[in-house]
C-alpha positions, 0 to 999 in steps of 0.5 A: 154471135156465132156466124157459123150458127147464123148461116146454118140452114133451117129445116122446115119441120112440115116437110119432114113430117110430110116425107116420113109417112110417104117413105113409110108408105113406099116401103110398105108398098114394096114389101107388100109387092114382094110378098104378093109376088112370092105368094102368087109364085107359090100358088102357081104350083097348084093353079097353073093358070096363074103362072103367066100372071107372075111378074118376071122378077118373082118367077121361080115355081111359076117358071117351071110351071110355064115350061111344063105347060109348053112341053105338054102342049108341044109348043115351039121348041125354040120358045120352050128352050128359051123359057127353060133356059131361065130356069138355070138362072134360079138359085137354088137349082133343083133337079126338077128344073135341070130335067125340064131344061134337058127335055127342052134342050132335046126338043130344040136339037141340043142333045149335048146340053140335054145329056149334060143337064140330065147327068147333073139332075140324076146326081143331085135329084133322087126325087126327080122322076125324069132324071132317075129314069134317064140314069136308069136307061143309060145304065141298062143300055150299058149292062150296068144292072146294079146301078139300074136297080138303084135307080129303080128303087128310087123310082119306087120310093118317089112313086113314079108314074105307072107308065115309067115303072112299067117301061123300066120293069120290061127292060129288067125282065127281058134281060137275064142279068136284069132279072138277076138284079131285080131279084136281088132288089126284091130280096133285099127290100121287103118294104118294096116286095109288093110293088116290085113283084106286081110290076114283074108279073104285070110287065114281064114278057111271057115265060119270064115271071116263072124264071124270076120267081124260081131265082127268088126262091133260090135265094131263100131270103125273107119275104113279106108274105102278108103283102104277097097274100094281098097281091095274090088275092088281087090277082085272083080277083083279076082272074090271073091264075098263073101269076097268083099260083107262081107268086104264092109258091114263094110263101106256101109251105107246100109250094103251089101243089095244094092251091086246089085242095078242097080239104077244110083243113087247108089253111084259112083265108088269113094265112092262105089266099086259096084257103076256105072262108067259113061264114060268121053269120049268127044263124050258122054254127060250125066246127071241124074235127081232127080229120077235117070233117065239117059239122054245121047247123043253120038255124034259119029256114033261108039258105045261107052261104056257109063257105067259099074259096078260090080255085084255079081248075083247068078248063074241062070236066071235073067230078066232085063228091060230097061226104057226110049226111044230114042229121035228120032223115028228111034233111038236105045236102049242101048246094055247091056251085062254081062261079067264074071270077072274070065273067061272074057266070056260074059254071054248068053243074050236074048231079044224078037225081038219085044221088045229090052227093055226086057233082059234075062241073064243066069249067069253060076255056076262059074261066081261069079262076073260079069261086067255089060256094057252099050254101046250106038250108035249115038243119044240121049236117054231120061230117061234111067233106068235099073232094074230087073223084 
């Protein structure tokens, strides 16, 4: 008999069977804990209240949420800095975390570390709002406007907060070299022209926007007139007459000189935001002849809005005249009224009792943009024109 074989220890199969399920259950429990911890960490991005319940080893997104909350609540700077320092231990290290650390370091009085972190964040994180703003501000302070304009483009691409975009646009518009850089950015990026022109008009100090528009005209670059049409229409609706006129001069074939032209031959609303809108109501039919005279018919007894357009008449008295005549002897003339866009009030209008073709309208001081409306009664009208006396 082999003595070595005789001394070999016997393994209790019952123990092996009991240990197997336990180890399997323990492994499953560990895996489930890891999965749940990671899931809870990701969920904290959308539900910040969960961040504090994420166990420390699993904090990644949730740690950033905690630091954001501390910064927002202006918590103790030291506590905030300690929490933010934990962000530097995470890998990979996104630019957002570097920016949060920089903000926390600045509040804790560690300016050198804050500047260093912002520099790293701006170099690696084009999608980080704080880093891009800090890099833009630094470039603007040193007069490096070409670099600042690249940062502004990044901020527009990531749809930075309006307050951030407004603040940096003010810096560009206040400096002549900054305006030049902004003009180049607008001219070279048609897809951003609506947003950048809107920012320049909204945040530019008084008198700087016409200078900006003039510089943009001189470049003779391709402009997105479709987007500009939308922007001018919005400014007219807000009562911003000067911004609308200056902006549309970039695309109007005749500059801004025809914005108050009452001719029906002026370009239509799809081409010109100052053009006439003619009704497509089924009760109305109309046509224009080569001279710009309008022929219309209202088949219903009820008055209908035939046409309307936007005007930017200066405050004061304006005299209008109607040309043409009703087709029938007892027909009626169109009814014309002027409404102030900002207030919605109708401007005062007078017409001599014996001559409905003559109109006098008084535009108030606070009525910078007006809506001119033409209503018609039942019947036909021949050769309708509207002009100034």
